[in-house]
TIDRENSE-305215 format. One line per 5 residues: number of its first residue (from 1); their letters; for each residue x, y, z of C-alpha. Coordinates in Angstrom, 3 decimals, always signed. Layout:
NUM> A> X:Y:Z ~ ... $
//
This chain:
1> XXXXX> +46.725:+81.384:-53.318 ~ +48.363:+80.986:-49.900 ~ +45.640:+80.164:-47.422 ~ +45.137:+82.543:-44.511 ~ +43.907:+81.374:-41.165 $
6> XXXXX> +44.195:+82.375:-37.542 ~ +44.654:+78.741:-36.565 ~ +47.956:+77.017:-37.300 ~ +48.421:+73.341:-38.062 ~ +50.033:+71.014:-35.607 $
11> XXXXX> +48.778:+67.486:-36.182 ~ +49.656:+64.986:-38.888 ~ +46.231:+65.244:-40.427 ~ +46.431:+69.019:-40.670 ~ +49.861:+68.898:-42.321 $
16> XXXXX> +47.988:+68.188:-45.529 ~ +46.166:+71.554:-45.319 ~ +49.175:+73.861:-44.911 ~ +50.569:+76.154:-47.600 ~ +53.830:+76.909:-45.788 $
21> XXXXX> +56.076:+74.022:-44.738 ~ +58.801:+74.815:-42.192 ~ +61.910:+72.631:-42.295 ~ +64.356:+72.819:-39.390 ~ +66.811:+70.812:-37.323 $
26> XXXXX> +65.528:+69.190:-34.134 ~ +67.926:+71.225:-31.973 ~ +66.500:+74.465:-33.389 ~ +62.854:+73.572:-32.713 ~ +62.335:+76.051:-29.862 $
31> XXXXX> +63.697:+78.977:-31.886 ~ +61.624:+77.975:-34.884 ~ +58.509:+77.487:-32.776 ~ +58.373:+81.268:-32.255 ~ +58.723:+81.908:-35.989 $
36> XXXXX> +55.921:+79.428:-36.676 ~ +53.704:+81.103:-34.074 ~ +54.340:+84.550:-35.570 ~ +53.503:+83.301:-39.066 ~ +50.250:+81.786:-37.837 $
41> XXXXX> +49.355:+84.942:-35.917 ~ +49.829:+86.830:-39.187 ~ +47.334:+84.459:-40.803 ~ +49.552:+81.977:-42.696 ~ +48.732:+78.276:-42.479 $
46> XXXXX> +51.932:+76.418:-41.589 ~ +53.092:+72.891:-40.860 ~ +56.180:+71.038:-39.745 ~ +57.058:+67.470:-38.822 ~ +55.532:+67.274:-35.365 $
51> XXXXX> +56.766:+63.697:-34.777 ~ +60.348:+64.677:-35.427 ~ +60.027:+67.850:-33.364 ~ +58.308:+66.337:-30.314 ~ +60.052:+65.263:-27.108 $
56> XXXXX> +60.885:+61.961:-28.791 ~ +62.574:+63.939:-31.562 ~ +66.215:+63.060:-30.751 ~ +65.655:+59.351:-31.349 ~ +63.620:+59.912:-34.511 $
61> XXXXX> +65.904:+62.644:-35.826 ~ +68.860:+60.312:-35.416 ~ +67.253:+57.884:-37.861 ~ +67.084:+60.651:-40.493 ~ +64.024:+58.988:-42.071 $
66> XXXXX> +61.473:+61.101:-43.922 ~ +57.907:+60.211:-43.028 ~ +55.320:+59.743:-45.772 ~ +53.223:+62.524:-44.226 ~ +56.203:+64.877:-44.426 $
71> XXXXX> +56.756:+64.164:-48.118 ~ +53.054:+64.699:-48.799 ~ +53.070:+67.990:-46.871 ~ +56.024:+69.244:-48.940 ~ +54.239:+68.162:-52.113 $
76> XXXXX> +51.108:+70.134:-51.207 ~ +52.740:+73.273:-49.796 ~ +53.283:+76.417:-51.865 ~ +56.262:+77.708:-49.888 ~ +59.115:+75.782:-48.256 $
81> XXXXX> +60.934:+77.665:-45.491 ~ +64.285:+76.162:-44.540 ~ +65.680:+77.303:-41.203 ~ +69.431:+77.543:-41.678 ~ +71.820:+76.749:-38.837 $
86> XXXXX> +74.985:+74.650:-38.383 ~ +72.834:+71.698:-37.231 ~ +70.552:+72.076:-40.256 ~ +73.542:+72.045:-42.593 ~ +74.670:+68.722:-41.116 $
91> XXXXX> +71.242:+67.067:-41.143 ~ +70.744:+64.309:-43.716 ~ +66.997:+64.671:-43.282 ~ +67.230:+68.375:-44.086 ~ +69.120:+67.461:-47.255 $
96> XXXXX> +66.278:+65.129:-48.245 ~ +63.558:+67.685:-47.528 ~ +65.306:+70.482:-49.423 ~ +66.012:+68.167:-52.356 ~ +62.345:+67.156:-52.505 $
101> XXXXX> +61.155:+70.776:-52.356 ~ +63.617:+71.730:-55.082 ~ +62.623:+68.798:-57.275 ~ +58.930:+69.699:-57.001 ~ +59.647:+73.345:-57.854 $
106> XXXXX> +58.506:+74.819:-54.543 ~ +59.292:+78.391:-53.632 ~ +62.185:+78.039:-51.183 ~ +62.824:+80.802:-48.655 ~ +65.952:+80.330:-46.503 $
111> XXXXX> +65.922:+82.011:-43.093 ~ +68.838:+82.086:-40.682 ~ +67.906:+80.989:-37.142 ~ +71.337:+80.762:-35.450 ~ +74.094:+83.334:-35.054 $
116> XXXXX> +77.178:+82.727:-37.130 ~ +80.226:+81.677:-35.092 ~ +82.569:+81.018:-38.007 ~ +82.361:+81.147:-41.792 ~ +83.064:+77.427:-42.067 $
121> XXXXX> +79.846:+76.570:-40.228 ~ +77.766:+78.224:-42.949 ~ +79.102:+76.502:-46.051 ~ +75.980:+74.940:-47.654 ~ +76.345:+71.238:-48.369 $
126> XXXXX> +74.912:+68.846:-50.921 ~ +71.324:+69.466:-51.953 ~ +71.024:+72.419:-49.563 ~ +73.804:+74.171:-51.474 ~ +72.127:+73.542:-54.844 $
131> XXXXX> +68.804:+74.903:-53.555 ~ +69.802:+78.052:-51.636 ~ +73.106:+79.169:-53.157 ~ +71.301:+81.765:-55.316 ~ +68.587:+82.716:-52.814 $
136> XXXXX> +68.453:+85.689:-50.454 ~ +68.494:+84.501:-46.840 ~ +66.424:+86.447:-44.286 ~ +68.312:+86.724:-40.980 ~ +65.993:+85.932:-38.047 $
141> XXXXX> +68.824:+85.058:-35.658 ~ +69.317:+88.553:-34.188 ~ +66.794:+89.398:-31.500 ~ +67.301:+93.152:-32.026 ~ +66.322:+93.041:-35.704 $
146> XXXXX> +63.878:+90.130:-35.418 ~ +60.676:+92.153:-35.659 ~ +61.895:+93.967:-38.772 ~ +63.022:+90.747:-40.410 ~ +59.883:+88.756:-39.579 $
151> XXXXX> +57.839:+91.527:-41.246 ~ +60.153:+91.145:-44.239 ~ +59.252:+87.441:-44.312 ~ +55.535:+88.316:-44.092 ~ +55.963:+90.628:-47.066 $
156> XXXXX> +57.696:+87.926:-49.068 ~ +54.878:+85.463:-48.383 ~ +52.217:+88.030:-49.227 ~ +53.927:+88.741:-52.550 ~ +53.906:+85.031:-53.381 $
161> XXXXX> +50.223:+84.888:-52.422 ~ +49.395:+87.736:-54.817 ~ +51.446:+86.059:-57.550 ~ +49.478:+82.839:-57.151 ~ +46.162:+84.690:-57.041 $
166> XXXXX> +46.968:+86.507:-60.282 ~ +47.551:+83.204:-62.054 ~ +51.277:+83.772:-62.564 ~ +52.131:+80.839:-60.343 ~ +54.532:+80.744:-57.429 $
171> XXXXX> +58.160:+81.720:-57.383 ~ +59.549:+78.223:-57.571 ~ +63.200:+77.313:-57.870 ~ +64.371:+77.287:-61.440 ~ +61.232:+78.977:-62.728 $
176> XXXXX> +61.842:+81.481:-65.505 ~ +60.314:+84.429:-63.667 ~ +61.005:+87.736:-65.409 ~ +60.159:+90.968:-63.651 ~ +60.662:+94.509:-64.919 $
181> XXXXX> +63.602:+96.129:-63.195 ~ +61.626:+99.318:-62.528 ~ +58.951:+97.238:-60.735 ~ +61.412:+95.547:-58.374 ~ +60.880:+96.045:-54.658 $
186> XXXXX> +63.840:+95.904:-52.225 ~ +63.359:+92.178:-51.589 ~ +63.389:+91.547:-55.356 ~ +66.661:+93.468:-55.594 ~ +68.110:+91.370:-52.760 $
191> XXXXX> +67.056:+88.198:-54.550 ~ +68.750:+89.452:-57.718 ~ +71.963:+90.132:-55.806 ~ +71.851:+86.671:-54.195 ~ +71.558:+85.130:-57.656 $
196> XXXXX> +74.806:+86.919:-58.556 ~ +76.513:+85.547:-55.392 ~ +76.911:+88.987:-53.812 ~ +77.941:+88.461:-50.133 ~ +75.120:+88.454:-47.604 $
201> XXXXX> +76.415:+91.469:-45.659 ~ +76.347:+93.616:-48.802 ~ +72.857:+92.373:-49.686 ~ +71.721:+93.422:-46.203 ~ +73.020:+96.941:-46.878 $
206> XXXXX> +70.767:+97.153:-49.948 ~ +67.792:+96.061:-47.821 ~ +68.625:+98.544:-45.040 ~ +68.781:+101.363:-47.577 ~ +65.544:+100.231:-49.251 $
211> XXXXX> +67.110:+100.044:-52.712 ~ +64.443:+99.374:-55.344 ~ +64.671:+98.544:-59.039 ~ +64.170:+102.191:-59.979 ~ +67.111:+103.061:-57.744 $
216> XXXXX> +69.282:+100.511:-59.559 ~ +68.458:+102.182:-62.858 ~ +69.232:+105.646:-61.443 ~ +72.427:+104.751:-59.563 ~ +75.805:+105.387:-61.138 $
221> XXXXX> +78.642:+102.896:-60.740 ~ +80.120:+105.183:-58.111 ~ +76.851:+105.080:-56.146 ~ +76.982:+101.283:-56.093 ~ +80.606:+101.304:-55.003 $
226> XXXXX> +80.069:+104.023:-52.371 ~ +80.276:+103.593:-48.609 ~ +76.566:+102.758:-48.270 ~ +76.472:+99.779:-50.699 ~ +80.181:+98.963:-51.131 $
231> XXXXX> +80.048:+96.751:-54.222 ~ +83.337:+95.994:-55.931 ~ +83.981:+96.904:-59.556 ~ +83.494:+93.295:-60.650 ~ +80.235:+93.021:-58.713 $
236> XXXXX> +78.939:+96.218:-60.316 ~ +79.804:+94.845:-63.755 ~ +77.921:+91.603:-63.039 ~ +74.904:+93.554:-61.780 ~ +74.843:+95.820:-64.852 $
241> XXXXX> +75.008:+92.803:-67.154 ~ +72.131:+91.110:-65.342 ~ +70.002:+94.278:-65.466 ~ +70.648:+94.550:-69.200 ~ +69.537:+90.939:-69.645 $
246> XXXXX> +66.348:+91.558:-67.653 ~ +65.513:+94.536:-69.831 ~ +65.862:+92.428:-73.003 ~ +62.420:+91.115:-74.065 ~ +62.178:+87.311:-73.737 $
251> XXXXX> +61.818:+85.198:-76.845 ~ +58.150:+84.361:-77.552 ~ +57.083:+80.934:-76.323 ~ +55.081:+78.642:-78.542 ~ +51.842:+77.582:-76.770 $
256> XXXXX> +51.640:+73.869:-76.089 ~ +48.245:+73.834:-77.788 ~ +49.875:+74.864:-81.055 ~ +52.227:+71.910:-80.792 ~ +49.585:+69.428:-79.648 $
261> XXXXX> +46.064:+70.411:-80.805 ~ +43.106:+69.562:-78.621 ~ +42.067:+66.790:-80.964 ~ +45.478:+65.110:-80.808 ~ +48.373:+64.992:-83.258 $
266> XXXXX> +50.168:+62.068:-84.772 ~ +53.894:+61.423:-85.024 ~ +53.836:+62.863:-88.566 ~ +52.391:+66.161:-87.267 ~ +48.984:+65.643:-88.869 $
271> XXXXX> +45.680:+65.654:-86.921 ~ +44.420:+62.201:-85.942 ~ +41.371:+60.608:-87.485 ~ +38.063:+60.754:-85.634 ~ +38.500:+57.108:-84.560 $
276> XXXXX> +41.998:+57.763:-83.244 ~ +40.799:+60.924:-81.516 ~ +38.093:+58.964:-79.732 ~ +40.685:+56.428:-78.583 ~ +42.924:+59.268:-77.422 $
281> XXXXX> +40.123:+60.855:-75.387 ~ +39.412:+57.486:-73.799 ~ +43.107:+57.091:-72.908 ~ +43.228:+60.607:-71.445 ~ +40.234:+59.779:-69.253 $
286> XXXXX> +41.964:+56.604:-68.036 ~ +45.129:+58.552:-67.224 ~ +43.115:+61.216:-65.373 ~ +41.600:+58.525:-63.144 ~ +45.041:+57.084:-62.397 $
291> XXXXX> +46.940:+60.233:-61.472 ~ +46.706:+59.482:-57.759 ~ +47.940:+56.028:-56.702 ~ +47.286:+54.770:-60.201 ~ +47.150:+51.270:-61.606 $
296> XXXXX> +50.324:+50.744:-63.683 ~ +48.558:+48.242:-65.933 ~ +45.873:+50.763:-66.941 ~ +48.373:+53.603:-67.381 ~ +50.651:+51.586:-69.644 $
301> XXXXX> +47.723:+50.204:-71.626 ~ +46.638:+53.788:-72.326 ~ +50.148:+54.647:-73.530 ~ +50.398:+51.609:-75.774 ~ +46.919:+52.105:-77.189 $
306> XXXXX> +47.725:+55.611:-78.457 ~ +51.424:+55.504:-79.279 ~ +50.820:+57.869:-82.232 ~ +49.173:+60.563:-80.082 ~ +51.770:+62.953:-78.658 $
311> XXXXX> +49.320:+64.392:-76.134 ~ +48.563:+60.976:-74.628 ~ +52.262:+60.138:-74.515 ~ +53.142:+63.313:-72.623 ~ +50.290:+62.849:-70.157 $
316> XXXXX> +50.984:+59.152:-69.583 ~ +54.711:+59.675:-69.094 ~ +53.967:+62.444:-66.615 ~ +51.636:+60.186:-64.629 ~ +54.359:+57.524:-64.480 $
321> XXXXX> +56.972:+60.083:-63.492 ~ +54.922:+61.310:-60.546 ~ +53.792:+57.829:-59.546 ~ +57.247:+56.272:-59.156 ~ +59.310:+59.110:-57.690 $
326> XXXXX> +61.270:+57.763:-54.726 ~ +59.029:+54.684:-54.396 ~ +60.789:+51.384:-55.102 ~ +57.545:+49.402:-54.970 ~ +55.897:+51.595:-57.624 $
331> XXXXX> +59.049:+51.593:-59.747 ~ +59.086:+47.812:-59.801 ~ +55.353:+47.597:-60.520 ~ +55.623:+49.931:-63.523 ~ +58.649:+48.007:-64.781 $
336> XXXXX> +56.855:+44.663:-64.423 ~ +53.862:+46.012:-66.359 ~ +56.050:+47.013:-69.312 ~ +56.329:+50.699:-68.492 ~ +59.925:+51.058:-69.682 $
341> XXXXX> +59.101:+49.564:-73.074 ~ +56.049:+51.838:-73.420 ~ +58.018:+54.994:-72.611 ~ +60.829:+54.127:-75.024 ~ +58.307:+53.281:-77.765 $
346> XXXXX> +56.662:+56.697:-77.315 ~ +60.013:+58.477:-77.479 ~ +60.954:+56.568:-80.632 ~ +57.641:+57.460:-82.272 ~ +57.930:+61.190:-81.476 $
351> XXXXX> +61.642:+61.976:-81.718 ~ +60.930:+65.415:-83.137 ~ +58.544:+66.415:-80.335 ~ +60.482:+68.092:-77.528 ~ +57.606:+67.710:-75.032 $
356> XXXXX> +57.484:+63.942:-75.481 ~ +61.261:+63.669:-75.246 ~ +61.430:+65.822:-72.135 ~ +58.689:+63.916:-70.300 ~ +60.029:+60.534:-71.442 $
361> XXXXX> +63.477:+61.329:-70.051 ~ +61.901:+62.566:-66.815 ~ +59.935:+59.325:-66.419 ~ +62.982:+57.157:-67.166 ~ +65.044:+59.203:-64.727 $
366> XXXXX> +62.555:+58.679:-61.897 ~ +62.285:+54.973:-62.663 ~ +66.082:+54.691:-62.472 ~ +66.422:+56.588:-59.190 ~ +68.274:+54.393:-56.624 $
371> XXXXX> +67.132:+51.200:-58.390 ~ +70.061:+49.265:-59.911 ~ +68.009:+46.499:-61.605 ~ +65.829:+49.099:-63.366 ~ +68.903:+51.138:-64.315 $
376> XXXXX> +70.263:+48.041:-66.058 ~ +66.900:+47.171:-67.628 ~ +66.473:+50.645:-69.149 ~ +69.899:+50.327:-70.783 ~ +69.149:+46.845:-72.088 $
381> XXXXX> +65.964:+48.095:-73.765 ~ +67.691:+50.982:-75.520 ~ +66.743:+53.758:-73.123 ~ +70.230:+55.281:-73.023 ~ +70.265:+55.543:-76.819 $
386> XXXXX> +66.921:+57.366:-76.834 ~ +68.061:+59.839:-74.188 ~ +71.214:+60.555:-76.174 ~ +69.145:+61.074:-79.346 ~ +66.910:+63.503:-77.453 $
391> XXXXX> +69.966:+65.514:-76.392 ~ +71.265:+65.615:-79.953 ~ +67.912:+66.759:-81.352 ~ +66.844:+69.249:-78.679 ~ +70.036:+70.791:-77.298 $
396> XXXXX> +68.517:+74.287:-77.425 ~ +65.755:+73.342:-74.955 ~ +66.898:+73.956:-71.377 ~ +63.978:+71.996:-69.931 ~ +64.691:+68.987:-72.123 $
401> XXXXX> +68.417:+69.084:-71.278 ~ +67.547:+69.262:-67.585 ~ +65.509:+66.053:-67.803 ~ +67.998:+64.297:-70.118 ~ +70.958:+64.950:-67.830 $
406> XXXXX> +68.916:+63.965:-64.772 ~ +68.133:+60.627:-66.451 ~ +71.762:+60.070:-67.480 ~ +72.883:+60.939:-63.959 ~ +70.557:+58.389:-62.380 $
411> XXXXX> +71.406:+55.745:-64.978 ~ +75.094:+56.554:-64.548 ~ +75.008:+55.206:-60.987 ~ +75.320:+51.741:-62.603 ~ +78.901:+50.771:-63.635 $
416> XXXXX> +77.811:+49.209:-66.937 ~ +75.848:+52.306:-67.873 ~ +78.830:+54.535:-67.113 ~ +80.699:+52.816:-69.942 ~ +77.723:+52.811:-72.299 $
421> XXXXX> +76.929:+56.500:-71.854 ~ +80.548:+57.399:-72.637 ~ +80.570:+55.165:-75.716 ~ +77.468:+56.958:-77.045 ~ +79.179:+60.360:-76.710 $
426> XXXXX> +77.050:+61.182:-73.670 ~ +79.857:+62.975:-71.861 ~ +80.359:+65.482:-74.678 ~ +76.615:+66.034:-74.949 ~ +76.433:+66.830:-71.219 $
431> XXXXX> +79.246:+69.356:-71.642 ~ +77.429:+70.823:-74.652 ~ +74.286:+71.232:-72.526 ~ +76.321:+73.064:-69.863 ~ +77.701:+75.475:-72.428 $
436> XXXXX> +74.313:+75.997:-74.082 ~ +72.460:+76.794:-70.829 ~ +74.867:+78.573:-68.426 ~ +71.970:+80.392:-66.684 ~ +69.656:+77.393:-66.266 $
441> XXXXX> +70.156:+76.449:-62.632 ~ +68.532:+73.014:-62.660 ~ +70.182:+72.101:-65.956 ~ +73.571:+72.957:-64.445 ~ +72.737:+70.973:-61.314 $
446> XXXXX> +71.836:+67.816:-63.211 ~ +74.735:+68.137:-65.667 ~ +77.069:+68.166:-62.657 ~ +75.154:+65.244:-61.130 ~ +75.590:+63.218:-64.308 $
451> XXXXX> +79.312:+63.983:-64.585 ~ +79.841:+63.181:-60.906 ~ +78.463:+59.686:-61.414 ~ +80.208:+59.129:-64.737 ~ +83.520:+60.108:-63.101 $
456> XXXXX> +83.262:+57.000:-60.926 ~ +84.701:+55.286:-64.000 ~ +88.436:+56.227:-64.296 ~ +88.338:+56.296:-68.104 ~ +85.372:+58.660:-68.049 $
461> XXXXX> +87.134:+60.888:-65.547 ~ +90.103:+61.149:-67.868 ~ +87.842:+61.929:-70.832 ~ +86.110:+64.736:-68.923 ~ +89.449:+66.255:-67.917 $
466> XXXXX> +90.800:+66.065:-71.485 ~ +87.657:+67.836:-72.698 ~ +88.213:+70.570:-70.046 ~ +84.922:+69.580:-68.431 ~ +86.257:+70.376:-64.958 $
471> XXXXX> +87.043:+73.944:-66.025 ~ +83.606:+74.343:-67.564 ~ +81.971:+73.239:-64.312 ~ +83.998:+75.833:-62.388 ~ +82.829:+78.535:-64.813 $
476> XXXXX> +79.100:+77.840:-64.497 ~ +78.785:+76.373:-60.991 ~ +78.435:+78.577:-57.857 ~ +81.853:+79.646:-56.496 ~ +82.986:+77.935:-53.264 $
481> XXXXX> +82.805:+79.858:-50.032 ~ +86.150:+80.023:-48.280 ~ +86.495:+79.263:-44.598 ~ +87.703:+82.041:-42.320 ~ +91.490:+82.193:-41.883 $
486> X> +92.688:+81.702:-38.327 $
//
């Protein structure tokens, strides 16, 4: 649950206690300071990077370096507020912070803190575009409507707090959060419209008129196209289709416990013997002790000692994934301890288990991030082949495809791997994943990331074009926003 307090956080030490992290450009700090103060007065515990936003901010902001404390604060927070402005759009540090929040599945709330001078200034770029393109942006830039809009932000945060308290989790990016249309409040409707890329000015008209989910069900097409809401015929058609999809009951999900019983399950699907179960419990205890700043040697020993236990493999791969993300020193330590071999061995032993495959690809992807020697080592040990096999076996799983394409994208930064992935039919499998999961935002993002890197090889680029991959990307990716004509 979002913590409530009448005292806001301001020091580095207190950054670790905040549930709302505020990300902004240095030049916007004075505008954002008022927003932060209002949030704290309303009882929300907030934090921001005080070093970057102090008087010495210009020099530090110019370096565009993310502090360890900042990364930890984003990791711990429940909600990530990004303060959108032209300066924020251009900030490399903002790109890093938004990417980290998106990767960790934080609830991202974009708020506008500067008045729009031209359309071109507001074209989202890079990781900011991927994170906010389908999110409703609350406009806090107009002083006349500020009090109304800040209360709208309070309401959004309170709703997230209730969601967390009820055990339904936050409203993180990419989370499959289904809500009954008739239960939608106006802000839920606005979020739905943002997901469909309805222009911001039209979304604001829905908020001004207090349109709820029940209203959407009662409105005729002519109501939606009337002078109050002014949707086009195509936009109405998209909205109707999305409402119909929301009213369709979701397919039942198989509990993880039914796939991996408490006592452990072997690669053949049968329960483990009592001796093997005891070893598995011992390995799980070792992994639990090493979740925070773990010892790679102990983690990998636990994986190797229970290669037949799917539960241990998933847990161990997850520990490695979290341990090495964005940390070259930890990546190299895990590699030196035989972590790549252990992950690949687990994937080979459990090729039919989607959870093992998904977590194995996620761990390999994080190991390969911005580390050329490890990218090459994974390929040498057969990691690319295992990722490709996982895609072939589990194409229907959006989560697995997300992790597979992320891993191929990171591995595809290496020229040798670009050739190898293409030779193993990786390009076609990425395109298949795009077609199979056109509504899975993170899957789309990482499919595009993988193809972007594979296109660095001219032969691969030609193969993607011949397979109409560029047209497929245009169909599923967010449409570009055109600059204003002069």
